[in-house]
N, C-alpha and C positions, 0 to 999 in steps of 0.2 A: 911811399914809405920814407918820408923825409927828404926826397929828392926835390930840387928846385927846377922850375920850368926853364928851358933854354930858348933864348930868342933865336929867330930864324937868321941864319948867316953867322951865328956865333959858333965858331969851331973850337972853342976852348974846352967844351964838355961840361958836365955837372961839377958844381963846386964840391970840394971835399966835405964829407960829413964831419960835423963836430963831434966831440966826445958825448955830448948830450944826445945827439941824434942816434949814435950807435947804441947807447944804453937803452934808448926807447925801443929801437928795433929788436935788440936782444930780449927785452922784457916781453914784447909782443909775441915773439917766436916761442918763448918759454910758456907763455900763457896758452898759446894754441896747441903746443905739444901736450901740455897738461890736460887740456880739454879733450884732445883726441885719445890720450891714454885712458882718461876716465870713461870715455864712450866705449873704448875697447873692453875695459873691465866690465862695464855694464852689459855689453853684448855677450861676453863670455859667461857672466853670471846668468843672464837671461837664457842663453843656450843651455847651460847646465840645468837650470830649473825646468826648461822645456823637456830636455832629455829625461829628467827625473820624473816629470809628470807622465810623459809618454811611456816610460818604463813601467809605470804602475797600471796603465790601461792597455798596453800592447807589448808584444814580444819583439817586433821589428818595424822598421820604416821601409817604405818602398816608393819608387817613382817609375812612371812610364813616359814614353814619348807620345807624339800625336797619333801614332799607329797602335797605341796600347801595348807596345813591347816594353818589357821590364828593363829599365836602365840602371836602377840602383836598388840594392838590398842592404840593410844594415847588418851588423855582425850577429845579431840575435836570430837571424832567419834560419840558419842551418840547425841550430840547437832546437828550435821550436818545431820545425817541419820535418827534420830528418832528411832533407834534400841538400844537394850541393848547389850553392849559389851560382857558381860558374856555369852549371848546366841549365840553369833557369834564365839567366840573363839573356835578353834578346827574344825570349818567348812571350807569348801572350798567356794570361792566366788560364784561359779556357782551352788551350791547345792540348791539355791532358785529357780532354773528352772529345775524341775524334769523330764519333758518329752520334746520330740522333737516337740510338737505341738506349743510351744511358738514361737512367731514371731522373738524373739531374739536368738533362738537356733543356727542358722547358724553362727551368729557373735560370739557366745560363743565358738563354735567348732573351728573357726579360731583362736580365742584368746588362747585356750588351746593348739593348735598345736604350736603356737609361744612360749608358756611357756615351752612346752616339748623340743623345740629346744634351750632352754636357751637363748632366745633373750630378750633384753631390749625392753620395749614398752612405748609409750607415748600417753596420752589422750585417753585411751580406755573408751568409754561411754556406760553405760547401765542404765536401770531403775529398781527400786525395790519399794516394798510397805513398808511404815513405820508401826508402831504399830497401828496407827489410820486408816490404809487402804488407805492412800493417796500415790499416785505415786510420787517418787522422782527420779530425774536424777542424776547419779553419774559419776564422771570422775576420773580415777586412772592412775597413771604412776608408773613404777617400773623397777628394774634391778635385775639380778641374783646375789646371794651371794655365795662365795666360801671360804673354809677354807684355812689354810696355806699350805695344801698339794694339793690344787686345786680341792678338791672335792666339788660338788654342795651341798649347805646346805639350799637353799630356795631363796625367793625373799624378797625385801624390797622396800618401795616406799611411795608415798603420795596419798591422796584422797581428793576430794572436792565435795560439793553439788552444782550442776549447774542447779537446777530446775528453778530458777528465770531466768537465762540466756537462757535456752531452751524455757521457756514461752515467753520471750521477742522476741526471734528469730522466734517463731511460729507466734506471733502477727505481727511481721514485714513481715513475709512471706505472711500472709493473707492480710495485707495492700498492699503489693506489687502486689499480684494477683488481688486485688480489683481495684487498679489503672490501671493495665495492661488491665483488662477486662471491664473497665468503658465504658459505651456507649457514653461518651463525650470525646473529645480530651483533653489530658493532656500534657502540655509543661512546663518544668522547665528550667530557664535560670540563668546565673550568673548576677552580677550587671552590666556588660557591655552589657548584652542582648544576649550573645552567648548561644545557645541551649545546654543543658547538658542532657536532657532526653525528650523523647516523647513516648507515649504509642501506642498500636496497632491501636486504633481508629484514631489517628492522621495520621498514615500511610495510613489507608483506605480512609480517607477524602481527604488528600492532594496529595497522590501518592508518597511522599518522604519517602524513607526508613530511619531507624534510623541512618545508616552509612552516608547517604547523609545529614541528618539534623544536626548531632553533630557538634558543633563549628560554625554553621551558625547563622545568625541573623534572627528572624522571619520576617524581611522585605522581605525575599525570597517569601513570600506569598502575598506581597502588590500588589494590582491590579492597584493602582493609581486612583481609582474611589471613594475613601472615601472622605467625606466632608473635606474641609480645616480646619486645626487646630485640627483634631481628635487625631493624635499621639502626638502633643504638649500637649494637655490636659491630655492624658494618662500618659505621662512621668512626667508631673508636679505632678499628683496625686501620682504616685508610688514613686517618689523621696522624697515626704513628708511623706511617710509611709502610704498612704491611698489606699483603693481599688478603682479600676476603672472598670466600667461595661458599655458595649455598643455594638452596632452592627457594624460589619465590612464586607466590600465586599472584598474577597480575591480571589486569582487565584491559581488553582491547578497546579501540575507539567505539566499536559497535556495542560494547557492554559485555561481550562474551568473556568468560574467564579462561585463562590458560596458565600452564605451569612452565617454568623455565629454570634452567640451571645457570647461574651467573658466576662469572669469575671477574672480579673487579680489582684493579691494582693502580697504584699511583704511577704517573709518568714524570720522569725527572729530566731537567735540561742538562747541558754540558757541565754546569757548575754543581750539579747534584741537587738543585732545589726542585721541589715538587711543583709542577705547573698545571697539570691536568690529571684527570682520572679516566682510565680506559676500562670499559665493560665489554666482555665477550659473553654472549648469552645464547644458550641452545634451547629451542622449544622442545620440552619433554612431555607435552600434553598427551601424545599418543602412548608414550611409555607409561605414564601414570594411569591411563585408561586400561592398558594391557595389564598392569600390575593389579588394578582393581578387579578386572575380569579373572585373573589368575587366583587372586585371593578368594573370589566367590567360588571358583571351581574347586579350590582346595577345601573350602568349607563344605561344599556339596559332597566332595569325596569323603571328607571326615564323617559327615552325616551318613553317607552310604555305608562306610565301613562300620559305623556303629550299628546300623540295621543288619549288616551281614554278620557281625559278631553276635547280635541278639538271636538271629536266625540259627547260627551255628550252635549256640547254647541250647536252643529249643530242639534243633535236630539231633544233637548229641544225646539229649535226654530221651526223646521219643524213639530214636532209632536204636540206641544201645540197649534199651529195655527188652525189645523182642530178640535181639541177638543174645542177650544173657539167657533168655528162655530157651532159644535154640541150642545154645551150647550146653545148657543144663540137661535138656532131654536127650541130646546126643550122648552126653556122658552117662546118663542112666541106662540108655539102650546098650551102650557098650558094656557096662557092668553086668546088666541082667542077661544079655545074650552072649556074654564072653565065652562060656563053654561051648556054645554051638557055632561060633563064628570061625570061618576058615581064615587063612592068612590074607587072601585078597579082600574079603569083606571087612576084615579088621583095618586093612590099609585104607579102604574107601572111607570108613568112619573117621579115621585119622585125618584124611584130607578134608572132610567136612568140618571137623572141629578146628583144624588149622585155618581153614578159610574163614570161619566165623570170627576167630581171633584176629585174623588180618583185617577183616572188614571193620571190626571194632577199633583196631589201631588206626585205620584210615579215617574213621569218623573223628577220632581224637586229633589226628593230624589236620583235618579240615578246620577244627576249632582253632588250632594253633595258627594255621595259615590265615584265618580271618583276622588274626590279631597282629599281622605284619605291620611294623611301624611302632608298635607298642612293646613287643617282645622280640629281641634280636637273638637268633640262634647262635649258639656258641660254636665257633669253628674248631674242628678237631681233626686229627689225622684219620683218614678213611681209606681202607684197603678197597680199591675199586673192584678187585676180583670177588671179595666177599659181598660187596654191595650188588654186583651183577648176579651172583648165585642166589642171593635172597630175592632179587627181582624175578628170577626164573622160577622160583618156587610159587610165586603168585600167578605165573603164566603156565603152569604145568598142564592144566586141563585144556587151555587154548592151544598149546603146542601139540598135544596128543591128538586133539580133534582135527587140527590142520595137517597132521602128518609131517610136521616140520622138525628140523634138527637144529640145535644151537650148540656150538662148541666154544670153549674158552681155550685159546691157544697160548700156552705159556702163562706167565704171571703178569697181571696188570699192576701199575704203580700205586703207591700210597700218596695221597694228596690231602691238603687241608680243605675241608668242606663240611656240608651238612649231610650226614649219612642218609637221612630219610629223603632229602631232595634228590640225592644222587640215585637212590633206589628208584624213585619215581621217574627220573630221567631215563634210566635204562629200560624200565618197564614200559614207558610210553613208546620209546623207539622200537623195541621188539614187538610190542603189542600192535602198533600201527602197521608194521611190516606184515604181521600175520593176517590182520584184518583185510589188507588190500592186495593179498596174493590172489591172482585169478584162479578160479576153480578148474579151468581147463589146462592149467600148467602142471608140470610134475611137482612132487613134494618139495617144499622150500627148505633151504639150508642156509644157516647163518654162522658166522664165526666172529669172535671178538678177540682183539689182540692189542697189546701196547705198541704204539708206533714210535714215539720220540718224547724226550724230555728236553726242552729248550728254554733257556732263560727262566727257569723255575716253573714253566708251564708244562703240564703233562697232557698228552693227547692219546686218546684211545679211539680205535676205529671198529665199527660194527659193519661188516659187509655181508651180503647174502645173495643168493640166487634162487630163482624159481624156474629156471630153464638151464639148458646146458651151458649157456653163456653167462658168466657172473655179471651182476649189476650191483650198484650201490643201493642198499636197502635202508641205510640209517644215516647218521651224521656223526661228526666228531664232537666229543665233549672235552672242554678245556677246564682246567682248574689251577688257580694260583692264589690261594688264600681267599676263597669265596666268602 
């Protein structure tokens, strides 16, 4: 640096530097300092950029020694993993899995083999528990480190907490499986109507495979039998961002027709723009067939009712005429023989006349009953005690012949109903009980009484016995605005 060579044996030392030499030396030093300072700034800037890049792709940096023990963890480690860095330093990453029973053991063994072979690795994923016992998924990437002599001195790399991403992927997987296994057909199209996705149910219903469906328009299912304007209405709704619902008659791949109920709606992205259309469709072919069968049965029932009504008209005419004659002659007999009739005979004639009138009334009721659905009976307050007493008058002969006894205990309630139907109900209950009493039993006895009125419902009970031990001979009748 400006020094002059000294001859051997010259003990006088170097010659003093001139002012020019000193200036040159100082300039050279300043240049070197400036160069080193620029390099330091560049290094700091490069380090800052590297740290910024690493921060975008990882949560922390790490290093290990040649025995794979962790020797360095950056400050982001604790926040990302929920672990204390001091407790992890000096440990190997797989020490958290002490036995081979862990389901991740095989993956760790494969990873250790890769490390032993000094291979770089990328996105190795594993899970671990944080201090609170919560599972966290971790992703690490790394590469081997070597010294200047080429000797292996460990690994360095980056790590990241991917728990949120794994949870999202798991939810997406569940949603995907739910859509794939959905019992309804799922179809997703783009805005042009080209199919982008179909689930397994769509394949089962239509016969078209996913490969055959992709890129096609749903019109491949059109049977041409839908009402005019159906698809125009559908696309008008979808184009304006509204959902469309309705029934469609479609045709399967094999040519068979089927019915489905479709709900189609637009799918919007995060910006609110419509990107796709989603169709959820249920096969209602069986339902339509059942409705058709039900309609046929209803029509058959209507026809049967018409025939029954016609029969009732004929029966009322043909049966009521002889009854009028019977009633008329009974009346004539009563008038002509009145002076010679004793009280009992007069009573018997009264029974006969009353029976003929009741039979005539029953024929009229049959006619009314045949017209159920056309004529609705007017509900009115009915005294169940009066209805029961009227029913017993119809059964007087049967009760006497059976040697039975029927008692009305107390008063029965008043309810809304059809008086004739209630009379018929009591008559059938008691009449059936009389008919089915065994002849080898003692005379039967029945009693009728009000039991309770609850929530507007009245209940009466008819019980009877044909032996010393009481048994239930009837059933309960309920009424609440029949």
